[in-house]
C-alpha positions as CSV (number, residue, x, y, z in Angstrom):
1,M,13.9,-2.8,-0.2
2,I,10.6,-3.6,1.4
3,P,7.6,-3.8,-1.0
4,E,5.5,-0.7,-0.8
5,Y,2.3,-2.6,0.1
6,K,4.1,-4.3,3.0
7,M,5.3,-1.0,4.3
8,R,1.8,0.5,4.2
9,L,0.3,-2.6,5.8
10,N,3.0,-2.6,8.6
11,A,2.5,1.1,9.2
12,A,-1.3,0.6,9.4
13,F,-0.9,-2.1,12.0
14,A,1.5,0.0,14.0
15,V,-0.8,3.1,14.0
16,S,-3.8,0.8,14.8
17,S,-1.9,-0.7,17.7
18,G,-0.9,2.7,18.9
19,L,-4.5,3.9,18.8
20,G,-5.6,0.9,20.8
21,L,-3.0,1.5,23.5
22,R,-4.0,5.1,23.8
23,L,-7.7,4.3,24.0
24,F,-6.9,1.7,26.7
25,F,-5.3,4.4,28.9
26,V,-8.0,7.0,28.1
27,L,-10.9,4.6,28.9
28,K,-9.3,2.5,31.6
29,F,-7.0,4.9,33.5
30,P,-8.1,8.5,32.9
31,V,-6.5,11.0,35.3
32,T,-8.7,14.1,36.1
33,N,-8.1,17.2,38.2
34,T,-4.4,16.6,38.9
35,G,-1.5,19.0,38.9
36,D,-2.1,21.9,36.6
37,S,-5.2,20.4,35.0
38,P,-7.7,22.6,36.9
39,F,-5.8,25.7,36.0
40,Y,-5.7,24.8,32.3
41,I,-9.4,23.9,32.2
42,E,-10.6,27.0,34.0
43,M,-8.5,29.3,31.9
44,A,-9.7,27.6,28.7
45,W,-13.3,27.7,29.7
46,N,-13.2,31.4,30.8
47,W,-11.5,32.3,27.6
48,L,-14.1,30.5,25.5
49,K,-17.2,31.6,27.4
50,N,-16.2,34.9,29.0
51,H,-13.5,36.0,26.6
52,V,-11.1,36.5,29.4
53,Y,-7.9,34.5,29.7
54,G,-7.9,34.3,33.5
55,L,-9.0,32.7,36.7
56,S,-11.5,33.4,39.4
57,I,-9.5,35.0,42.3
58,D,-11.5,35.9,45.4
59,G,-14.7,35.6,43.3
60,V,-13.5,38.0,40.6
61,L,-12.6,36.8,37.1
62,T,-9.0,38.1,36.8
63,P,-6.7,38.1,33.7
64,V,-3.5,36.2,34.4
65,D,-0.2,35.3,32.7
66,M,0.8,32.4,34.9
67,R,0.5,29.9,32.0
68,V,1.3,30.4,28.3
69,P,-1.9,30.2,26.2
70,G,-1.0,27.4,23.8
71,Y,-2.5,24.5,25.6
72,P,-5.6,26.4,26.9
73,S,-6.2,27.3,23.2
74,F,-6.2,23.6,22.4
75,L,-8.6,22.9,25.2
76,A,-10.9,25.8,24.2
77,A,-11.0,24.4,20.6
78,V,-12.1,21.0,22.0
79,F,-14.5,22.5,24.4
80,A,-16.1,24.5,21.6
81,V,-17.0,21.3,19.9
82,A,-17.6,18.8,22.7
83,G,-18.3,21.0,25.8
84,Q,-16.2,20.9,28.9
85,S,-15.4,17.2,28.4
86,Q,-12.0,15.9,29.7
87,R,-12.6,12.7,27.8
88,A,-13.0,14.6,24.6
89,V,-9.7,16.3,25.3
90,M,-8.0,12.9,25.9
91,L,-9.4,11.4,22.7
92,A,-8.1,14.5,20.8
93,Q,-4.7,14.0,22.4
94,A,-4.7,10.4,21.4
95,V,-5.0,11.5,17.8
96,V,-2.3,14.2,18.2
97,D,0.0,11.6,19.7
98,L,-0.4,9.3,16.8
99,G,0.7,12.3,14.7
100,T,3.8,12.4,16.9
101,C,4.5,8.8,16.1
102,V,4.5,9.5,12.4
103,L,6.8,12.5,12.9
104,I,9.2,10.2,14.9
105,A,9.3,7.7,12.1
106,L,10.2,10.6,9.7
107,I,12.9,11.8,12.0
108,A,14.4,8.3,12.3
109,A,14.3,7.8,8.6
110,R,15.9,11.2,8.1
111,I,19.0,10.3,10.0
112,A,19.3,6.7,8.7
113,G,21.4,5.6,5.8
114,P,19.5,5.2,2.5
115,E,19.9,1.4,2.6
116,A,18.1,1.2,6.0
117,R,15.7,4.1,5.8
118,Q,12.5,2.1,5.3
119,R,13.3,-0.5,8.0
120,V,14.3,2.2,10.5
121,A,11.1,4.2,9.8
122,I,8.9,1.1,10.5
123,A,10.9,0.3,13.7
124,A,10.5,3.9,14.9
125,L,6.8,3.9,14.2
126,W,6.3,0.7,16.2
127,L,8.5,1.9,19.1
128,A,6.6,5.2,19.2
129,A,3.2,3.7,18.8
130,L,3.8,1.1,21.6
131,C,5.6,3.5,24.0
132,P,3.4,3.4,27.1
133,F,4.8,6.6,28.6
134,T,3.8,9.0,25.8
135,A,0.6,7.0,25.4
136,N,-0.2,7.3,29.1
137,Y,0.0,11.1,29.0
138,T,-2.9,11.3,26.5
139,A,-5.1,10.3,29.4
140,V,-4.5,13.4,31.5
141,V,-5.3,17.1,30.8
142,L,-1.7,18.3,30.7
143,S,0.3,20.0,28.0
144,E,2.8,17.1,27.5
145,T,1.1,15.5,24.5
146,L,0.8,18.7,22.5
147,A,4.3,19.9,23.5
148,T,5.8,16.6,22.4
149,F,4.1,16.8,19.0
150,L,5.4,20.4,18.4
151,T,8.9,19.4,19.6
152,A,9.0,16.4,17.2
153,L,7.9,18.7,14.4
154,A,10.5,21.3,15.3
155,I,13.2,18.6,15.3
156,L,12.2,17.4,11.9
157,L,12.3,20.9,10.5
158,V,15.7,21.6,11.9
159,L,17.0,18.4,10.4
160,N,15.6,19.4,7.0
161,A,17.1,22.8,7.3
162,A,20.6,22.0,8.7
163,W,21.6,18.6,7.4
164,P,21.7,17.2,3.8
165,V,19.5,14.2,3.0
166,A,21.5,11.0,3.5
167,G,22.6,9.4,0.2
168,T,22.7,12.6,-1.9
169,G,26.5,12.5,-2.1
170,A,27.0,15.3,0.4
171,K,29.7,14.8,3.0
172,I,28.3,12.8,5.9
173,G,27.7,15.0,9.0
174,A,28.2,18.3,7.1
175,P,25.3,20.7,7.5
176,G,23.5,22.0,4.4
177,S,23.0,25.7,4.0
178,G,19.2,25.5,4.3
179,S,16.9,28.1,2.8
180,A,15.6,31.1,4.8
181,K,12.2,29.5,4.7
182,D,13.4,26.3,6.3
183,W,15.1,28.1,9.2
184,L,12.1,30.5,9.6
185,L,9.6,27.6,9.7
186,A,11.7,25.8,12.3
187,G,11.7,28.9,14.4
188,V,8.0,29.5,14.0
189,V,7.1,25.9,15.1
190,S,9.4,26.3,18.1
191,G,7.7,29.6,18.9
192,F,4.3,28.0,18.9
193,G,5.8,25.2,21.0
194,A,6.9,27.9,23.5
195,L,3.3,28.9,23.8
196,V,2.5,25.3,25.0
197,R,5.7,24.8,27.1
198,P,8.1,27.7,27.4
199,E,11.2,25.5,27.1
200,T,10.4,24.1,23.7
201,P,13.0,26.4,21.9
202,L,15.7,24.3,23.5
203,V,15.5,22.5,20.2
204,L,16.9,25.5,18.5
205,I,19.6,26.0,21.1
206,A,20.8,22.5,20.4
207,A,20.8,23.2,16.7
208,G,22.4,26.6,17.1
209,A,25.3,25.1,19.2
210,L,26.1,22.6,16.4
211,I,25.9,25.0,13.5
212,V,28.1,27.6,15.4
213,V,30.8,24.9,15.6
214,R,30.4,23.8,12.0
215,W,30.1,27.2,10.5
216,R,32.7,28.9,12.7
217,H,35.0,29.7,9.8
218,P,34.7,33.1,8.0
219,P,33.5,31.6,4.6
220,D,30.4,30.1,6.4
221,W,29.5,33.1,8.6
222,G,26.9,34.2,6.1
223,K,25.1,30.9,6.4
224,L,25.4,31.0,10.2
225,M,24.0,34.6,10.3
226,R,21.1,33.7,8.0
227,A,20.1,30.6,10.1
228,T,20.4,32.5,13.4
229,V,18.4,35.5,12.3
230,F,15.5,33.5,10.7
231,M,15.3,31.1,13.6
232,G,15.2,34.0,16.0
233,V,12.6,35.9,14.0
234,G,10.5,32.7,13.7
235,V,10.5,32.1,17.5
236,I,9.5,35.7,18.3
237,L,6.6,35.9,15.8
238,P,4.2,33.6,17.6
239,L,5.1,35.2,20.9
240,V,4.4,38.8,20.0
241,P,0.6,38.7,20.3
242,W,0.9,37.1,23.8
243,A,3.4,39.7,24.9
244,A,1.2,42.5,23.5
245,R,-1.8,41.1,25.4
246,N,0.3,41.0,28.6
247,W,1.5,44.6,28.1
248,R,-2.0,45.9,27.3
249,T,-3.9,43.9,30.0
250,L,-1.3,43.4,32.8
251,H,1.1,46.2,32.0
252,D,3.9,43.7,32.1
253,V,6.5,42.8,29.4
254,Q,6.1,39.0,29.5
255,F,6.8,36.9,26.4
256,L,6.4,33.5,28.1
257,A,5.2,33.0,31.7
258,P,6.5,34.0,35.1
259,R,9.4,31.9,36.4
260,Y,7.4,30.5,39.3
261,S,4.0,30.7,37.6
262,E,2.7,32.9,40.4
263,L,-0.7,34.7,40.4
264,P,-0.8,38.5,40.4
265,G,0.4,39.7,43.9
266,E,1.2,36.2,45.1
267,Y,4.4,35.8,47.2
268,T,6.9,33.3,45.8
269,P,8.9,31.4,48.4
270,V,12.2,31.6,46.6
271,G,14.2,31.1,49.8
272,F,12.5,27.8,50.5
273,T,13.1,26.7,46.9
274,A,16.8,27.6,47.2
275,W,17.0,25.5,50.4
276,S,15.3,22.5,48.8
277,D,17.7,22.8,45.8
278,T,20.5,21.9,48.2
279,W,19.1,18.4,49.0
280,M,15.9,17.5,47.1
281,W,16.0,15.2,44.0
282,R,13.4,12.5,44.6
283,M,9.7,13.0,43.7
284,R,8.7,11.6,47.0
285,D,10.2,14.6,48.7
286,V,8.4,16.9,46.4
287,Y,5.1,15.6,47.4
288,L,6.0,15.8,51.1
289,S,7.6,19.3,51.1
290,T,7.5,21.6,48.1
291,W,3.9,20.9,47.1
292,N,2.7,21.4,50.6
293,V,4.0,25.0,50.9
294,N,1.0,27.2,51.7
295,E,-1.3,24.2,51.3
296,A,-0.6,21.7,54.1
297,A,1.6,20.9,57.1
298,I,5.2,19.9,56.3
299,S,6.5,17.3,58.7
300,L,10.1,17.5,59.8
301,D,10.2,13.7,60.1
302,D,9.2,13.3,56.5
303,L,12.4,15.0,55.3
304,P,15.5,12.9,54.5
305,S,18.6,13.3,56.7
306,S,20.4,14.9,53.7
307,A,18.3,18.0,54.3
308,F,20.3,18.9,57.3
309,D,24.1,19.1,58.0
310,S,23.8,19.1,61.8
311,A,21.4,18.7,64.6
312,A,21.4,22.5,65.1
313,E,20.4,23.0,61.5
314,R,17.7,20.4,61.8
315,A,16.3,22.3,64.8
316,R,16.3,25.6,62.9
317,V,14.4,24.0,60.0
318,G,12.0,22.4,62.5
319,E,11.2,25.8,64.0
320,L,10.6,27.4,60.6
321,L,8.3,24.6,59.6
322,R,6.4,24.9,62.8
323,E,5.7,28.5,62.1
324,H,4.6,27.7,58.5
325,N,2.4,24.9,59.7
326,E,0.6,27.1,62.2
327,R,-0.7,29.4,59.5
328,L,-0.2,27.2,56.4
329,A,1.6,30.2,54.9
330,M,5.2,30.9,54.0
331,S,5.8,34.5,55.2
332,P,8.6,36.6,53.7
333,E,10.5,36.3,57.1
334,I,10.3,32.6,57.2
335,D,11.4,32.4,53.6
336,R,14.3,34.8,54.2
337,Q,15.6,32.4,56.9
338,F,15.3,29.4,54.6
339,A,17.3,31.4,52.0
340,E,20.0,32.0,54.7
341,I,20.2,28.3,55.5
342,A,20.5,27.6,51.7
343,R,23.4,30.0,51.4
344,E,25.2,28.4,54.4
345,R,24.7,24.9,53.0
346,T,26.0,25.9,49.6
347,A,29.0,27.7,51.1
348,R,29.9,24.5,53.0
349,D,29.5,22.2,50.0
350,P,29.1,24.0,46.7
351,L,29.5,20.8,44.7
352,R,26.5,19.3,46.4
353,T,24.3,22.2,45.3
354,Y,25.7,22.7,41.8
355,L,26.7,19.2,40.7
356,K,25.5,16.4,43.0
357,I,21.9,17.3,43.4
358,P,21.3,18.3,39.7
359,T,23.0,15.1,38.6
360,L,20.7,13.1,40.9
361,R,17.7,15.0,39.6
362,G,18.6,14.2,36.0
363,L,19.0,10.5,36.7
364,A,15.7,10.5,38.7
365,M,13.9,12.1,35.7
366,W,15.2,9.5,33.3
367,F,15.5,6.3,35.3
368,T,12.0,6.0,36.8
369,P,9.2,3.5,36.3
370,R,7.0,6.3,35.0
371,V,3.9,5.0,36.8
372,E,3.0,8.4,38.2
373,L,-0.3,8.5,36.2
374,L,-1.3,4.9,37.1
375,P,-3.0,3.7,40.3
376,V,0.3,2.3,41.4
377,S,2.5,3.5,44.3
378,G,5.8,2.9,42.5
379,N,7.3,1.9,45.8
380,L,9.8,-1.0,45.9
381,W,11.5,-0.5,49.3
382,P,11.5,-2.1,51.7
383,W,11.3,-4.9,49.1
384,W,9.8,-7.8,51.2
385,Q,7.2,-5.5,52.8
386,E,6.1,-4.1,49.5
387,W,6.0,-7.6,48.0
388,D,3.8,-8.9,50.8
389,E,1.4,-5.9,50.7
390,D,0.8,-5.6,47.0
391,R,2.5,-7.9,44.5
392,V,0.6,-6.5,41.5
393,D,1.9,-3.0,42.4
394,V,5.5,-4.3,42.6
395,V,5.3,-6.3,39.4
396,T,3.7,-3.3,37.5
397,T,6.4,-1.0,38.7
398,L,9.2,-3.4,37.8
399,F,7.7,-3.9,34.3
400,F,7.4,-0.2,33.5
401,G,10.8,0.4,34.9
402,A,12.3,-2.3,32.7
403,V,10.5,-0.9,29.7
404,N,11.8,2.6,30.4
405,L,15.3,1.3,30.8
406,S,15.0,-0.7,27.6
407,F,14.1,2.5,25.6
408,V,17.1,4.4,27.0
409,L,19.6,1.5,26.4
410,I,18.4,0.9,22.9
411,A,18.7,4.6,22.1
412,I,22.3,4.7,23.5
413,V,23.3,1.8,21.3
414,G,21.5,3.2,18.3
415,A,23.2,6.6,18.8
416,W,26.6,5.0,19.1
417,R,26.2,2.8,16.0
418,S,24.9,5.7,13.9
419,R,27.1,8.4,15.5
420,H,28.5,9.5,12.1
421,R,25.1,9.9,10.5
422,P,23.9,13.5,9.8
423,G,21.8,14.9,12.6
424,V,22.5,12.2,15.3
425,S,24.7,14.7,17.2
426,F,21.9,17.2,17.2
427,L,19.4,14.7,18.7
428,V,21.9,13.7,21.4
429,L,22.7,17.3,22.2
430,F,19.0,18.2,22.5
431,I,18.4,15.4,24.9
432,A,21.4,16.5,27.0
433,I,20.5,20.2,27.0
434,R,16.9,19.6,28.0
435,T,17.9,17.2,30.8
436,I,20.5,19.7,32.1
437,F,18.1,22.5,31.9
438,F,15.5,20.8,34.1
439,A,18.1,19.3,36.4
440,Y,19.3,22.8,37.3
441,F,16.3,25.1,36.8
442,A,13.2,23.0,37.7
443,D,12.1,23.1,41.3
444,T,11.1,19.4,41.1
445,S,12.4,16.3,39.3
446,E,9.1,15.3,37.6
447,P,9.6,12.4,35.0
448,R,7.3,14.3,32.6
449,Y,9.9,17.0,32.1
450,V,12.0,14.7,29.8
451,L,8.9,13.3,28.0
452,E,9.5,15.8,25.1
453,C,12.9,14.1,24.6
454,F,11.2,10.8,23.5
455,P,10.9,11.8,19.8
456,A,14.7,12.1,19.7
457,L,15.2,9.1,22.0
458,I,13.0,6.8,20.0
459,A,14.4,8.0,16.6
460,L,17.9,7.1,17.9
461,G,16.7,3.8,19.2
462,A,15.3,2.9,15.8
463,Q,18.8,3.1,14.4
464,F,19.7,0.0,16.4
465,F,17.2,-2.1,14.4
466,G,18.4,-0.7,11.1
467,Q,22.0,-1.5,11.9
468,A,21.1,-5.0,13.1
469,A,19.3,-5.7,9.9
470,L,22.2,-4.7,7.8
471,R,24.5,-7.2,9.4
472,R,22.4,-10.3,8.6
473,P,22.9,-10.3,4.9
474,A,26.7,-9.9,5.4
475,I,26.8,-12.8,7.8
476,Q,24.8,-15.0,5.4
477,K,27.1,-14.2,2.5
478,L,30.1,-15.1,4.6
479,D,28.6,-18.4,5.6
480,S,27.8,-19.3,2.0
481,T,31.4,-18.6,1.0
482,Y,32.6,-21.4,3.3
């Protein structure tokens, strides 16, 4: 057992170090007006000042449902105190992220054995506090920090509801019955999370899959029904006011947000998306193609050879892109032809569309240097050219890539060593489900999509340090015997 005063001192140092890291990113590398940030800021400000949750479209303030209101609510709360200050938002996010670090420590301790719980909690707190990837996202006005906090809280509540506390004498790995309040609270937090990022309830899908397996026998059906009903009710409750607003204001039954986050009356190029789903998995290609639709010219020469199965197909795509580039608009006719090419490509090689590309997207989301918010290109090839042009860029990319890989590998080892502990399978399944979800249903392979997995990832990684610590006394005892 670690003395209590040492635990508190260690925890204080970890939190202080985490705060310093986040302030470093906020003050040194703030990222403004990128991605969805302008939309969030405008919606929050209009909501606060004009009492309309909407955007200015053709000079008219128009109610929209293109983004769920959770993160704009957070921004509006900060703006009400500090004005329209992005730095104030980033500082608030730094505090929220430190809260996430504490939740990660509680999750890690929750799945650890009683003999290693304190050591695992401290290891998790340090790993979370010094994680540069979650810390970096506090320095940008995007929903990831708040979504990760709510995801971590939902994970902890599910663990409390579904699995017995280690060391109570309950059978290892057996789910507890959980009170109705526990399941309801887990659902409510996931529902509020869905108002920040709509996919947050994937936490409950992972939990539901496991309790269905474990409570599949008739004597346990009552517990299964209770957990399912109360989680479901909990998720729906926070979404009802948002859905009611959409019905009253937009005459649309919308509990989350439109699939493609389109504005009212905006045409969505689903055909082009279907075509890109047959070949695109790198973020580089997203910048050069998908994010240029209706905005900028798309060069045929910027597309990889894997985007075409033949010279004839390349010529067809080139002609469609030429028409798009002339007007900087994806017309329904052009989009229909892209959809036809997508169907042909999928018919020729269905495994490519449904297995190869999603797998590559999943790998790309996880095994990346995660320097997208830093003033670093992230390019490593051709190696000698990049090294000659900017060695600092290359070294920074390699360093962050190595740190990311280390977090993943430590989590894998920690999960394997603690695989029989209660709740470990839930964390692993959640990571897998979220990764698969975005690999198949996201139009891009942005690394930030798996950032909400880091509470589970770090909690699993902390088990590695608890297991390693338990081996040392045994080794010392063995040595003294001889």
